[in-house]
MARVO-579964 format. One record per residue (C-alpha): residue in one letter; x, y, z. Coordinates in pm, 1 decimal, always signed. Example, Ala and Ser with C-alpha at 12.3 -4.5 7.8 and 13.67 -1.06 7.14 Angstrom:
<rs>
{code:A, u:+1230.0, v:-450.0, w:+780.0}
{code:S, u:+1367.0, v:-106.0, w:+714.0}
</rs>
This chain:
<rs>
{code:M, u:-394.2, v:-2148.4, w:+4537.2}
{code:N, u:-690.1, v:-2022.2, w:+4381.4}
{code:T, u:-473.7, v:-1692.4, w:+4280.1}
{code:L, u:-171.4, v:-1911.8, w:+4140.3}
{code:K, u:-461.6, v:-2094.1, w:+3928.8}
{code:L, u:-601.4, v:-1763.0, w:+3831.0}
{code:F, u:-249.4, v:-1654.6, w:+3691.4}
{code:K, u:-155.5, v:-1993.0, w:+3523.2}
{code:Y, u:-170.6, v:-1887.9, w:+3181.8}
{code:C, u:-111.2, v:-1516.5, w:+3246.2}
{code:S, u:+227.2, v:-1364.2, w:+3166.4}
{code:I, u:+221.9, v:-1216.6, w:+3531.6}
{code:L, u:+315.7, v:-1585.3, w:+3668.8}
{code:P, u:+683.5, v:-1512.6, w:+3645.7}
{code:Y, u:+659.4, v:-1238.3, w:+3851.4}
{code:F, u:+479.1, v:-1439.1, w:+4112.8}
{code:N, u:+709.1, v:-1569.6, w:+4403.4}
{code:T, u:+596.9, v:-1871.7, w:+4494.6}
{code:A, u:+870.3, v:-1965.8, w:+4715.3}
{code:N, u:+801.8, v:-1672.1, w:+4947.1}
{code:P, u:+438.2, v:-1698.1, w:+5060.0}
{code:L, u:+498.9, v:-1342.8, w:+5226.0}
{code:Y, u:+530.9, v:-1183.4, w:+4885.6}
{code:S, u:+163.3, v:-1073.0, w:+4854.7}
{code:T, u:-51.6, v:-1063.7, w:+4560.2}
{code:S, u:-65.8, v:-689.4, w:+4559.6}
{code:Q, u:+313.1, v:-660.7, w:+4556.3}
{code:T, u:+355.7, v:-904.9, w:+4286.1}
{code:I, u:+91.1, v:-703.4, w:+4083.8}
{code:K, u:+268.2, v:-408.1, w:+4157.5}
{code:R, u:+618.7, v:-544.9, w:+4041.8}
{code:Y, u:+466.8, v:-678.4, w:+3726.8}
{code:L, u:+316.5, v:-349.3, w:+3600.0}
{code:H, u:+642.8, v:-170.0, w:+3710.4}
{code:T, u:+864.5, v:-401.3, w:+3510.7}
{code:S, u:+609.5, v:-402.7, w:+3214.7}
{code:K, u:+600.8, v:-7.4, w:+3214.1}
{code:N, u:+947.8, v:-14.9, w:+3188.6}
{code:I, u:+975.7, v:-254.0, w:+2925.0}
{code:M, u:+721.1, v:-67.4, w:+2724.3}
{code:A, u:+877.0, v:+272.6, w:+2760.6}
{code:A, u:+1224.4, v:+134.5, w:+2636.3}
{code:K, u:+1070.7, v:-25.7, w:+2328.1}
{code:R, u:+867.7, v:+312.8, w:+2258.8}
{code:Q, u:+1210.2, v:+494.8, w:+2288.9}
{code:R, u:+1379.8, v:+251.1, w:+2068.5}
{code:V, u:+1106.4, v:+245.4, w:+1806.2}
{code:E, u:+1097.6, v:+642.2, w:+1815.1}
{code:N, u:+1489.1, v:+651.5, w:+1793.4}
{code:G, u:+1479.7, v:+467.3, w:+1491.4}
{code:N, u:+1163.7, v:+610.9, w:+1323.6}
{code:G, u:+1005.3, v:+252.9, w:+1376.1}
{code:V, u:+1110.9, v:-111.1, w:+1292.7}
{code:N, u:+1259.2, v:-238.0, w:+981.1}
{code:F, u:+1165.1, v:-556.2, w:+861.5}
{code:V, u:+1325.6, v:-584.8, w:+524.2}
{code:N, u:+1541.2, v:-841.2, w:+634.1}
{code:G, u:+1243.5, v:-1073.1, w:+718.1}
{code:D, u:+1330.1, v:-1035.9, w:+1124.0}
{code:D, u:+1058.9, v:-1116.8, w:+1350.2}
{code:T, u:+808.1, v:-866.9, w:+1383.0}
{code:S, u:+695.2, v:-934.6, w:+1714.0}
{code:G, u:+411.1, v:-693.0, w:+1740.4}
{code:D, u:+633.4, v:-386.7, w:+1659.7}
{code:S, u:+501.8, v:-119.6, w:+1392.5}
{code:T, u:+739.9, v:-9.7, w:+1116.5}
{code:F, u:+612.5, v:+335.4, w:+1212.7}
{code:P, u:+566.9, v:+453.8, w:+1547.5}
{code:H, u:+189.6, v:+418.4, w:+1705.4}
{code:F, u:+108.5, v:+277.0, w:+1319.5}
{code:A, u:-115.5, v:-0.8, w:+1482.0}
{code:T, u:-276.3, v:+246.8, w:+1711.7}
{code:D, u:-363.1, v:+511.2, w:+1449.8}
{code:A, u:-496.5, v:+234.6, w:+1220.5}
{code:I, u:-763.3, v:+146.4, w:+1498.4}
{code:H, u:-821.0, v:+509.3, w:+1650.8}
{code:A, u:-709.5, v:+781.0, w:+1423.7}
{code:G, u:-1052.5, v:+941.2, w:+1298.3}
{code:Q, u:-1270.5, v:+721.5, w:+1526.5}
{code:D, u:-1376.6, v:+905.4, w:+1832.9}
{code:P, u:-1693.3, v:+776.6, w:+1936.5}
{code:K, u:-1755.5, v:+1136.6, w:+2042.5}
{code:R, u:-1811.0, v:+1244.7, w:+1692.2}
{code:W, u:-2159.9, v:+1060.3, w:+1688.6}
{code:K, u:-2483.3, v:+1144.0, w:+1924.5}
{code:S, u:-2509.6, v:+786.8, w:+2006.9}
{code:L, u:-2117.9, v:+735.0, w:+2101.8}
{code:A, u:-2092.3, v:+441.8, w:+1849.1}
{code:V, u:-1752.5, v:+265.0, w:+1895.3}
{code:T, u:-1761.0, v:+179.6, w:+1539.5}
{code:P, u:-1798.3, v:+465.3, w:+1279.4}
{code:L, u:-2162.8, v:+465.8, w:+1145.5}
{code:I, u:-2284.2, v:+450.9, w:+813.4}
{code:C, u:-2411.3, v:+775.6, w:+692.1}
{code:M, u:-2620.7, v:+705.8, w:+369.1}
{code:S, u:-2761.3, v:+1052.2, w:+372.2}
{code:S, u:-2688.0, v:+1239.5, w:+37.2}
{code:T, u:-2801.0, v:+1601.6, w:+175.4}
{code:F, u:-2759.3, v:+1756.7, w:+548.0}
{code:A, u:-3006.2, v:+1985.7, w:+742.2}
{code:Q, u:-2943.1, v:+2344.8, w:+757.0}
{code:D, u:-3039.1, v:+2570.3, w:+1064.0}
{code:K, u:-3065.8, v:+2854.8, w:+818.6}
{code:P, u:-2975.4, v:+2927.5, w:+468.4}
{code:G, u:-2595.1, v:+2842.5, w:+370.3}
{code:N, u:-2523.3, v:+2733.7, w:+741.1}
{code:C, u:-2470.8, v:+2397.4, w:+834.2}
{code:P, u:-2400.5, v:+2312.1, w:+1198.1}
{code:G, u:-2312.6, v:+1986.1, w:+1122.8}
{code:G, u:-2049.0, v:+2056.4, w:+886.1}
{code:F, u:-2165.4, v:+1906.5, w:+561.6}
{code:D, u:-2413.1, v:+2023.4, w:+326.4}
{code:Y, u:-2427.1, v:+1747.5, w:+31.8}
{code:S, u:-2211.1, v:+1423.3, w:+15.5}
{code:R, u:-2033.3, v:+1499.3, w:-292.5}
{code:G, u:-1865.7, v:+1787.9, w:-99.3}
{code:G, u:-1834.4, v:+1556.6, w:+220.0}
{code:N, u:-1943.5, v:+1273.7, w:+441.6}
{code:P, u:-1918.8, v:+1212.7, w:+789.6}
{code:T, u:-1829.3, v:+834.0, w:+740.0}
{code:R, u:-1575.0, v:+962.3, w:+438.9}
{code:A, u:-1448.8, v:+1201.5, w:+684.8}
{code:C, u:-1354.6, v:+896.3, w:+932.4}
{code:L, u:-1151.9, v:+746.0, w:+674.5}
{code:E, u:-1007.7, v:+1049.0, w:+538.9}
{code:E, u:-858.9, v:+1134.6, w:+898.5}
{code:C, u:-746.6, v:+793.7, w:+970.9}
{code:V, u:-549.6, v:+761.6, w:+625.5}
{code:A, u:-374.2, v:+1093.8, w:+663.4}
{code:A, u:-216.3, v:+943.3, w:+1003.5}
{code:L, u:-115.3, v:+632.3, w:+837.2}
{code:E, u:+97.6, v:+814.5, w:+585.8}
{code:G, u:+208.1, v:+1080.9, w:+834.7}
{code:A, u:-9.5, v:+1352.3, w:+644.4}
{code:K, u:-201.1, v:+1651.5, w:+724.7}
{code:Y, u:-492.5, v:+1561.6, w:+477.8}
{code:A, u:-646.3, v:+1249.3, w:+312.2}
{code:L, u:-903.0, v:+1224.6, w:+24.9}
{code:A, u:-1085.2, v:+951.2, w:-68.5}
{code:F, u:-1205.5, v:+896.7, w:-426.0}
{code:G, u:-1412.0, v:+648.1, w:-616.5}
{code:S, u:-1144.6, v:+459.6, w:-790.5}
{code:G, u:-738.9, v:+468.4, w:-792.1}
{code:L, u:-787.3, v:+607.1, w:-1156.1}
{code:A, u:-1037.9, v:+856.2, w:-1034.6}
{code:A, u:-739.1, v:+986.5, w:-773.4}
{code:T, u:-492.8, v:+1006.1, w:-1043.5}
{code:Q, u:-693.3, v:+1114.5, w:-1285.4}
{code:V, u:-798.0, v:+1476.2, w:-1002.1}
{code:V, u:-387.2, v:+1487.6, w:-954.6}
{code:C, u:-338.8, v:+1524.9, w:-1320.6}
{code:Q, u:-580.2, v:+1794.8, w:-1313.4}
{code:L, u:-381.8, v:+2020.8, w:-1139.4}
{code:L, u:-224.3, v:+2058.3, w:-1459.3}
{code:K, u:-353.9, v:+2279.8, w:-1736.4}
{code:A, u:-294.1, v:+2241.8, w:-2140.7}
{code:G, u:+66.2, v:+2287.3, w:-2234.1}
{code:E, u:+225.3, v:+2147.8, w:-1923.9}
{code:H, u:+419.5, v:+1836.5, w:-1901.6}
{code:I, u:+443.3, v:+1508.2, w:-1698.2}
{code:V, u:+710.4, v:+1280.8, w:-1638.8}
{code:T, u:+640.2, v:+925.3, w:-1560.8}
{code:M, u:+765.0, v:+616.6, w:-1461.8}
{code:D, u:+810.2, v:+384.6, w:-1799.0}
{code:D, u:+700.2, v:+76.1, w:-1576.5}
{code:L, u:+373.5, v:+151.8, w:-1411.2}
{code:Y, u:+25.0, v:-5.1, w:-1378.5}
{code:G, u:-158.9, v:-60.4, w:-1693.9}
{code:G, u:-471.4, v:+184.3, w:-1609.7}
{code:T, u:-237.9, v:+469.9, w:-1517.8}
{code:N, u:-54.7, v:+407.5, w:-1845.8}
{code:R, u:-369.6, v:+414.9, w:-2061.4}
{code:L, u:-478.9, v:+711.4, w:-1892.1}
{code:F, u:-162.8, v:+922.9, w:-1962.8}
{code:R, u:-151.0, v:+825.1, w:-2306.6}
{code:R, u:-515.6, v:+813.8, w:-2420.2}
{code:I, u:-691.5, v:+1045.7, w:-2166.7}
{code:I, u:-459.7, v:+1319.8, w:-2031.1}
{code:E, u:-283.8, v:+1375.0, w:-2369.1}
{code:N, u:-619.0, v:+1444.1, w:-2507.5}
{code:L, u:-641.2, v:+1758.3, w:-2267.1}
{code:G, u:-305.9, v:+1881.6, w:-2402.3}
{code:I, u:-87.9, v:+1733.5, w:-2123.2}
{code:T, u:+204.6, v:+1567.8, w:-2243.4}
{code:A, u:+389.8, v:+1286.4, w:-2087.0}
{code:T, u:+700.7, v:+1138.6, w:-2094.5}
{code:F, u:+787.7, v:+782.2, w:-1997.2}
{code:V, u:+1118.0, v:+694.2, w:-1853.7}
{code:D, u:+1311.8, v:+435.9, w:-1664.5}
{code:M, u:+1350.2, v:+638.4, w:-1323.3}
{code:T, u:+1581.3, v:+370.5, w:-1167.4}
{code:N, u:+1823.4, v:+577.1, w:-1350.4}
{code:L, u:+1800.0, v:+920.7, w:-1229.4}
{code:E, u:+1984.2, v:+1056.0, w:-1490.7}
{code:N, u:+1705.9, v:+963.4, w:-1755.9}
{code:L, u:+1478.2, v:+1186.4, w:-1493.0}
{code:K, u:+1706.4, v:+1481.9, w:-1518.8}
{code:K, u:+1689.7, v:+1467.9, w:-1894.1}
{code:A, u:+1321.9, v:+1429.5, w:-1931.9}
{code:I, u:+1211.8, v:+1735.1, w:-1718.4}
{code:Q, u:+1126.7, v:+2016.1, w:-1934.1}
{code:P, u:+1077.0, v:+2401.0, w:-1877.6}
{code:N, u:+685.0, v:+2318.7, w:-1872.3}
{code:T, u:+707.5, v:+2008.8, w:-1632.2}
{code:K, u:+474.2, v:+2023.2, w:-1352.4}
{code:L, u:+427.1, v:+1644.0, w:-1235.2}
{code:V, u:+677.1, v:+1403.0, w:-1193.7}
{code:W, u:+481.5, v:+1041.1, w:-1119.8}
{code:I, u:+643.5, v:+754.8, w:-974.0}
{code:E, u:+540.7, v:+419.0, w:-873.5}
{code:T, u:+788.5, v:+216.9, w:-641.2}
{code:P, u:+780.6, v:-62.7, w:-597.8}
{code:T, u:+631.6, v:-78.5, w:-989.6}
{code:N, u:+372.3, v:-272.1, w:-1137.2}
{code:P, u:+460.9, v:-510.0, w:-1247.1}
{code:L, u:+834.9, v:-563.6, w:-1253.2}
{code:L, u:+882.8, v:-449.7, w:-887.8}
{code:K, u:+1133.0, v:-205.2, w:-1000.9}
{code:L, u:+1214.7, v:+45.2, w:-729.7}
{code:V, u:+1259.9, v:+432.5, w:-746.9}
{code:D, u:+1489.3, v:+661.0, w:-492.1}
{code:I, u:+1221.6, v:+884.8, w:-369.9}
{code:Q, u:+1432.0, v:+1143.3, w:-201.5}
{code:A, u:+1681.4, v:+1157.7, w:-497.9}
{code:A, u:+1395.8, v:+1176.5, w:-719.9}
{code:S, u:+1200.3, v:+1451.7, w:-535.0}
{code:D, u:+1508.7, v:+1660.2, w:-489.6}
{code:I, u:+1602.0, v:+1665.0, w:-874.3}
{code:A, u:+1239.3, v:+1759.7, w:-924.7}
{code:H, u:+1244.0, v:+2024.7, w:-682.1}
{code:N, u:+1571.8, v:+2161.1, w:-758.6}
{code:A, u:+1497.8, v:+2197.2, w:-1127.6}
{code:N, u:+1129.2, v:+2388.9, w:-1051.7}
{code:Q, u:+1001.0, v:+2413.1, w:-694.3}
{code:D, u:+640.4, v:+2398.7, w:-838.5}
{code:I, u:+693.7, v:+2084.0, w:-1002.3}
{code:V, u:+462.0, v:+1796.1, w:-789.3}
{code:V, u:+625.0, v:+1519.3, w:-712.9}
{code:A, u:+355.7, v:+1213.1, w:-666.7}
{code:V, u:+411.1, v:+876.9, w:-566.6}
{code:D, u:+167.6, v:+571.5, w:-615.2}
{code:N, u:+236.8, v:+375.8, w:-284.3}
{code:T, u:-16.5, v:+100.8, w:-354.1}
{code:F, u:+248.9, v:-197.7, w:-383.6}
{code:S, u:+400.8, v:-142.0, w:-41.5}
{code:S, u:+114.3, v:+47.0, w:+143.3}
{code:P, u:+156.1, v:+287.6, w:+448.0}
{code:Y, u:+296.3, v:+24.8, w:+657.6}
{code:F, u:+580.3, v:-33.2, w:+474.7}
{code:Q, u:+696.4, v:+304.1, w:+308.9}
{code:R, u:+585.3, v:+668.6, w:+363.0}
{code:P, u:+692.3, v:+855.0, w:+49.5}
{code:L, u:+611.7, v:+1205.4, w:+204.7}
{code:T, u:+934.6, v:+1179.7, w:+447.3}
{code:F, u:+1112.4, v:+1122.4, w:+142.4}
{code:G, u:+1018.5, v:+1457.2, w:+14.1}
{code:A, u:+746.5, v:+1386.8, w:-240.2}
{code:D, u:+435.4, v:+1603.8, w:-237.4}
{code:L, u:+171.9, v:+1358.3, w:-240.9}
{code:V, u:+95.3, v:+1004.0, w:-214.8}
{code:V, u:-181.2, v:+753.6, w:-426.1}
{code:H, u:-292.0, v:+446.7, w:-339.1}
{code:S, u:-562.9, v:+199.0, w:-511.3}
{code:A, u:-729.0, v:+144.9, w:-144.6}
{code:T, u:-892.4, v:-122.1, w:-338.4}
{code:K, u:-574.5, v:-345.4, w:-282.7}
{code:Y, u:-382.0, v:-359.9, w:+35.4}
{code:I, u:-542.8, v:-89.3, w:+253.8}
{code:N, u:-912.3, v:-228.4, w:+201.7}
{code:G, u:-769.4, v:-569.7, w:+177.6}
{code:H, u:-1068.1, v:-778.7, w:+107.8}
{code:S, u:-1113.5, v:-755.4, w:-256.7}
{code:D, u:-1507.3, v:-587.3, w:-194.7}
{code:V, u:-1420.2, v:-222.9, w:-263.4}
{code:V, u:-1301.9, v:-6.7, w:-546.5}
{code:M, u:-1164.2, v:+299.3, w:-409.3}
{code:G, u:-837.2, v:+590.0, w:-438.0}
{code:L, u:-680.2, v:+777.7, w:-155.9}
{code:V, u:-447.2, v:+1070.9, w:-188.4}
{code:A, u:-275.1, v:+1214.0, w:+123.3}
{code:V, u:-92.9, v:+1527.6, w:+80.0}
{code:D, u:+83.0, v:+1788.7, w:+341.5}
{code:N, u:+47.7, v:+2085.8, w:+129.6}
{code:E, u:-247.1, v:+2301.6, w:+226.2}
{code:E, u:-270.7, v:+2450.0, w:-111.2}
{code:I, u:-267.4, v:+2142.8, w:-327.0}
{code:Y, u:-501.3, v:+1995.4, w:-67.7}
{code:K, u:-749.2, v:+2264.2, w:-130.4}
{code:R, u:-716.4, v:+2238.2, w:-523.1}
{code:L, u:-760.7, v:+1838.9, w:-513.5}
{code:Q, u:-1050.6, v:+1893.8, w:-301.6}
{code:F, u:-1211.0, v:+2156.1, w:-493.6}
{code:T, u:-1146.6, v:+1940.7, w:-826.1}
{code:Q, u:-1312.8, v:+1615.8, w:-670.5}
{code:F, u:-1596.2, v:+1845.8, w:-525.2}
{code:A, u:-1668.0, v:+2003.8, w:-873.8}
{code:G, u:-1593.4, v:+1678.1, w:-1086.6}
{code:G, u:-1765.0, v:+1413.2, w:-825.9}
{code:A, u:-1510.0, v:+1167.4, w:-824.4}
{code:V, u:-1628.5, v:+1034.4, w:-489.6}
{code:P, u:-1689.6, v:+707.3, w:-307.6}
{code:S, u:-1999.9, v:+584.8, w:-147.2}
{code:P, u:-2005.1, v:+595.0, w:+238.0}
{code:F, u:-2046.7, v:+179.0, w:+240.8}
{code:D, u:-1727.5, v:+176.2, w:+70.4}
{code:C, u:-1566.3, v:+407.0, w:+303.4}
{code:F, u:-1681.6, v:+209.7, w:+582.4}
{code:L, u:-1546.6, v:-116.7, w:+453.4}
{code:C, u:-1236.4, v:+9.1, w:+383.3}
{code:N, u:-1213.9, v:+184.0, w:+701.7}
{code:R, u:-1271.7, v:-142.6, w:+862.0}
{code:G, u:-1028.3, v:-327.1, w:+639.8}
{code:I, u:-743.4, v:-70.5, w:+769.6}
{code:K, u:-794.7, v:-193.3, w:+1130.5}
{code:T, u:-620.3, v:-494.1, w:+1038.3}
{code:L, u:-341.6, v:-339.9, w:+785.2}
{code:H, u:-27.9, v:-411.2, w:+1015.7}
{code:V, u:-139.3, v:-754.7, w:+1073.3}
{code:R, u:-196.8, v:-844.6, w:+714.5}
{code:M, u:+113.6, v:-670.1, w:+568.7}
{code:R, u:+308.7, v:-851.0, w:+829.1}
{code:Q, u:+193.3, v:-1200.9, w:+675.4}
{code:H, u:+187.1, v:-1088.4, w:+328.1}
{code:M, u:+543.0, v:-1003.7, w:+369.0}
{code:K, u:+636.2, v:-1356.1, w:+545.9}
{code:N, u:+422.2, v:-1550.4, w:+243.7}
{code:G, u:+583.6, v:-1342.5, w:-33.5}
{code:L, u:+910.8, v:-1387.5, w:+64.5}
{code:A, u:+898.8, v:-1760.0, w:+140.4}
{code:L, u:+730.9, v:-1804.2, w:-214.8}
{code:A, u:+1023.3, v:-1594.7, w:-388.8}
{code:R, u:+1292.4, v:-1783.3, w:-220.2}
{code:F, u:+1098.2, v:-2098.6, w:-346.5}
{code:L, u:+1079.9, v:-1957.5, w:-687.7}
{code:E, u:+1440.4, v:-1853.4, w:-699.3}
{code:K, u:+1566.9, v:-2222.1, w:-683.5}
{code:N, u:+1321.4, v:-2377.3, w:-894.5}
{code:P, u:+1456.7, v:-2525.6, w:-1238.3}
{code:R, u:+1153.8, v:-2448.0, w:-1400.1}
{code:V, u:+1202.8, v:-2039.1, w:-1312.0}
{code:R, u:+1412.9, v:-1815.3, w:-1521.2}
{code:S, u:+1399.8, v:-1516.7, w:-1289.9}
{code:V, u:+1238.3, v:-1379.4, w:-998.5}
{code:S, u:+1183.0, v:-988.1, w:-876.4}
{code:H, u:+1063.1, v:-932.6, w:-520.4}
{code:P, u:+1260.7, v:-618.4, w:-350.3}
{code:G, u:+1326.4, v:-858.7, w:-39.3}
{code:L, u:+1580.9, v:-1079.9, w:-250.2}
{code:P, u:+1960.7, v:-1008.5, w:-228.3}
{code:S, u:+1947.2, v:-1059.2, w:-633.6}
{code:H, u:+1723.4, v:-779.9, w:-684.5}
{code:P, u:+1934.0, v:-490.0, w:-868.5}
{code:Q, u:+1794.8, v:-234.2, w:-621.1}
{code:H, u:+1806.1, v:-462.5, w:-285.3}
{code:E, u:+2024.4, v:-183.8, w:-114.4}
{code:L, u:+1753.3, v:+96.5, w:-177.8}
{code:A, u:+1495.5, v:-135.1, w:-51.4}
{code:L, u:+1678.5, v:-181.7, w:+275.1}
{code:R, u:+1720.8, v:+221.5, w:+287.1}
{code:Q, u:+1365.1, v:+332.5, w:+161.3}
{code:M, u:+1134.0, v:+32.0, w:+260.4}
{code:K, u:+1048.8, v:-93.5, w:+614.0}
{code:G, u:+951.3, v:-437.0, w:+452.9}
{code:Y, u:+747.2, v:-614.6, w:+164.9}
{code:S, u:+425.2, v:-651.9, w:+28.7}
{code:G, u:+293.9, v:-983.1, w:-98.7}
{code:M, u:+393.0, v:-900.6, w:-438.3}
{code:L, u:+610.8, v:-1071.5, w:-667.6}
{code:T, u:+682.2, v:-1158.7, w:-1031.1}
{code:F, u:+872.5, v:-1429.4, w:-1197.9}
{code:K, u:+967.2, v:-1535.1, w:-1574.8}
{code:H, u:+939.2, v:-1935.2, w:-1625.4}
{code:I, u:+1134.1, v:-2106.8, w:-1898.8}
{code:G, u:+836.1, v:-2171.2, w:-2135.2}
{code:D, u:+598.8, v:-1913.0, w:-2331.7}
{code:L, u:+250.9, v:-1807.7, w:-2340.7}
{code:E, u:+128.8, v:-2214.0, w:-2377.3}
{code:E, u:+303.4, v:-2273.0, w:-2059.1}
{code:S, u:+186.2, v:-1954.6, w:-1917.3}
{code:E, u:-183.7, v:-2040.4, w:-1959.7}
{code:K, u:-129.2, v:-2428.4, w:-1838.2}
{code:F, u:+42.9, v:-2304.5, w:-1539.6}
{code:L, u:-228.2, v:-2056.8, w:-1459.6}
{code:Q, u:-530.1, v:-2286.4, w:-1514.1}
{code:S, u:-320.1, v:-2575.4, w:-1299.2}
{code:L, u:-345.4, v:-2343.8, w:-999.5}
{code:K, u:-573.3, v:-2439.3, w:-701.2}
{code:V, u:-489.0, v:-2207.6, w:-391.8}
{code:F, u:-407.8, v:-1939.9, w:-637.4}
{code:T, u:-713.8, v:-1770.2, w:-850.9}
{code:L, u:-645.5, v:-1653.6, w:-1210.2}
{code:A, u:-773.6, v:-1320.5, w:-1177.6}
{code:E, u:-680.4, v:-888.8, w:-1188.1}
{code:S, u:-602.0, v:-693.2, w:-919.8}
{code:L, u:-406.1, v:-743.0, w:-594.3}
{code:G, u:-410.2, v:-713.0, w:-223.9}
{code:G, u:-650.9, v:-904.7, w:-104.3}
{code:F, u:-648.3, v:-1177.1, w:+164.9}
{code:E, u:-642.6, v:-1452.4, w:-122.8}
{code:S, u:-354.4, v:-1521.4, w:-333.6}
{code:L, u:-397.0, v:-1434.2, w:-687.9}
{code:A, u:-201.5, v:-1505.6, w:-1002.9}
{code:E, u:-255.6, v:-1310.6, w:-1340.8}
{code:L, u:-51.1, v:-1283.4, w:-1660.4}
{code:P, u:+8.2, v:-893.5, w:-1710.0}
{code:G, u:+91.4, v:-894.3, w:-2091.7}
{code:V, u:-249.5, v:-1054.5, w:-2186.1}
{code:M, u:-457.9, v:-887.8, w:-1892.1}
{code:T, u:-358.6, v:-606.0, w:-1649.0}
{code:H, u:-95.3, v:-439.2, w:-1858.4}
{code:A, u:-244.5, v:-526.9, w:-2214.3}
{code:S, u:-340.4, v:-180.3, w:-2281.9}
{code:V, u:+39.8, v:-82.2, w:-2255.2}
{code:P, u:+195.4, v:-58.2, w:-2624.0}
{code:E, u:+329.3, v:-353.7, w:-2737.6}
{code:E, u:+657.0, v:-177.6, w:-2839.6}
{code:Q, u:+679.7, v:-81.3, w:-2467.6}
{code:R, u:+593.0, v:-384.0, w:-2299.5}
{code:K, u:+896.8, v:-540.4, w:-2546.2}
{code:V, u:+1113.6, v:-273.5, w:-2381.5}
{code:L, u:+1000.4, v:-348.3, w:-2066.7}
{code:G, u:+1066.5, v:-732.0, w:-2076.5}
{code:I, u:+670.8, v:-789.6, w:-2004.7}
{code:D, u:+634.6, v:-1106.3, w:-2224.8}
{code:N, u:+432.9, v:-1453.3, w:-2231.0}
{code:S, u:+648.7, v:-1580.8, w:-1957.1}
{code:L, u:+607.1, v:-1339.0, w:-1688.3}
{code:I, u:+365.5, v:-1436.7, w:-1415.7}
{code:R, u:+241.6, v:-1174.1, w:-1155.8}
{code:L, u:+175.5, v:-1319.8, w:-790.5}
{code:S, u:-48.1, v:-1130.9, w:-525.2}
{code:V, u:+65.8, v:-1356.2, w:-244.1}
{code:G, u:-255.0, v:-1393.7, w:+25.7}
{code:L, u:-284.3, v:-1516.3, w:+372.2}
{code:E, u:-296.0, v:-1874.2, w:+331.2}
{code:D, u:-91.8, v:-2123.7, w:+498.3}
{code:V, u:+269.6, v:-2102.6, w:+296.2}
{code:E, u:+310.0, v:-2486.2, w:+261.9}
{code:D, u:-10.6, v:-2488.5, w:+78.8}
{code:L, u:+91.0, v:-2175.7, w:-166.2}
{code:I, u:+435.8, v:-2337.6, w:-242.2}
{code:A, u:+262.6, v:-2673.9, w:-300.0}
{code:D, u:+21.9, v:-2510.3, w:-551.7}
{code:L, u:+323.5, v:-2342.9, w:-743.2}
{code:D, u:+504.6, v:-2638.3, w:-744.2}
{code:K, u:+266.2, v:-2854.7, w:-866.0}
{code:S, u:+141.8, v:-2610.8, w:-1129.7}
{code:L, u:+457.4, v:-2543.4, w:-1264.9}
{code:K, u:+544.3, v:-2946.3, w:-1283.6}
{code:A, u:+218.4, v:-2950.4, w:-1486.4}
{code:A, u:+312.8, v:-2683.5, w:-1713.2}
{code:I, u:+687.0, v:-2736.9, w:-1761.6}
{code:P, u:+737.2, v:-3100.6, w:-1802.2}
{code:D, u:+1109.2, v:-3254.2, w:-1696.3}
{code:T, u:+1171.2, v:-3291.3, w:-2101.8}
{code:M, u:+1171.3, v:-2922.9, w:-2092.9}
{code:L, u:+1456.1, v:-2869.0, w:-1858.8}
</rs>
């Protein structure tokens, strides 16, 4: 009886034969462990055969990972306690700027100066490489610092082809900084791959892709775009900004991209308390060039920020599942709302590239945009009426954020380009957080009604 009480709330109970007193506790435990082992073996085989689990149709995640061993890698890759003399389970924050040498030029600990490398940063970089399925990763002081170092793979007279719809800061960097260095950029809609083919020039050395894009959530076929670029010139580097998906839902390197860039400020850190960038890459030559440029230019993050980001990664798989669940629920609510003209979310069948999403992505983050039936005045009223959502820039944190891209994150994009893209004063971008979905829907519903009265319907 005491044994039965012990197992009352345990999953072992179904294997305990209460009708047969001769069926011992030890036999029961052996039976349970054998059955459990078989179930887990079959589950792992299923995951590996299918290269992971695909949640794009909103299927129950039930603890599975999108890619084999993702959650395990997020928790353990680069985190071996044996790398510290104290055997600390949680990686230590190494704030030292310099490290002792046992003789001139010899560094027994593997580090000499924290601009060139730091033990805490190394833990983070090793973990990120594992999550992107890459050999190498580098952490930077911001996402734009990472982007700028990637651009410094090029020299004056060379050329970039980039998506026309992309983060406003990247647009500004290409137009106002990189072009001043003698590197030109052509902005094209890569949802039509013919545009990419026509834009590639003999001096093109970088193809920059965002998918999903910011803010319109367009998709680019990474495999097809990579093939086009590499067939045109093997020296072209294909870079994919994977910020909106995170490595939990998309791994660009598996589709032929040469490197992956993240603003780790967003989903990877996930707590809106770090500004950081990441690059993951397989090619050793590209890695060494990026590493040297970072070292020479100093675009490095602090050890404390690396500690925070590394800690945030430990719950990335859990957070992304809930972001997806909440984001899809809000997208479906908005799509049926009479005050809303259109909704852009790759998980909706109405998205023009929904079929590509099914092939390329394992699921979706909490990002979506929508256009209401009003204009700037109604947008301002809507955003100021929100109570659960916070009116703020950035995205990917546990809290829900709302913003007006044309006035906020994408204000630096030339007005003519905003008009062509459709970034108008009715376009609202939502970063859907982890709150109770009923509260989020109620907040949107109330605020839309406050901004757009029935007389406008």
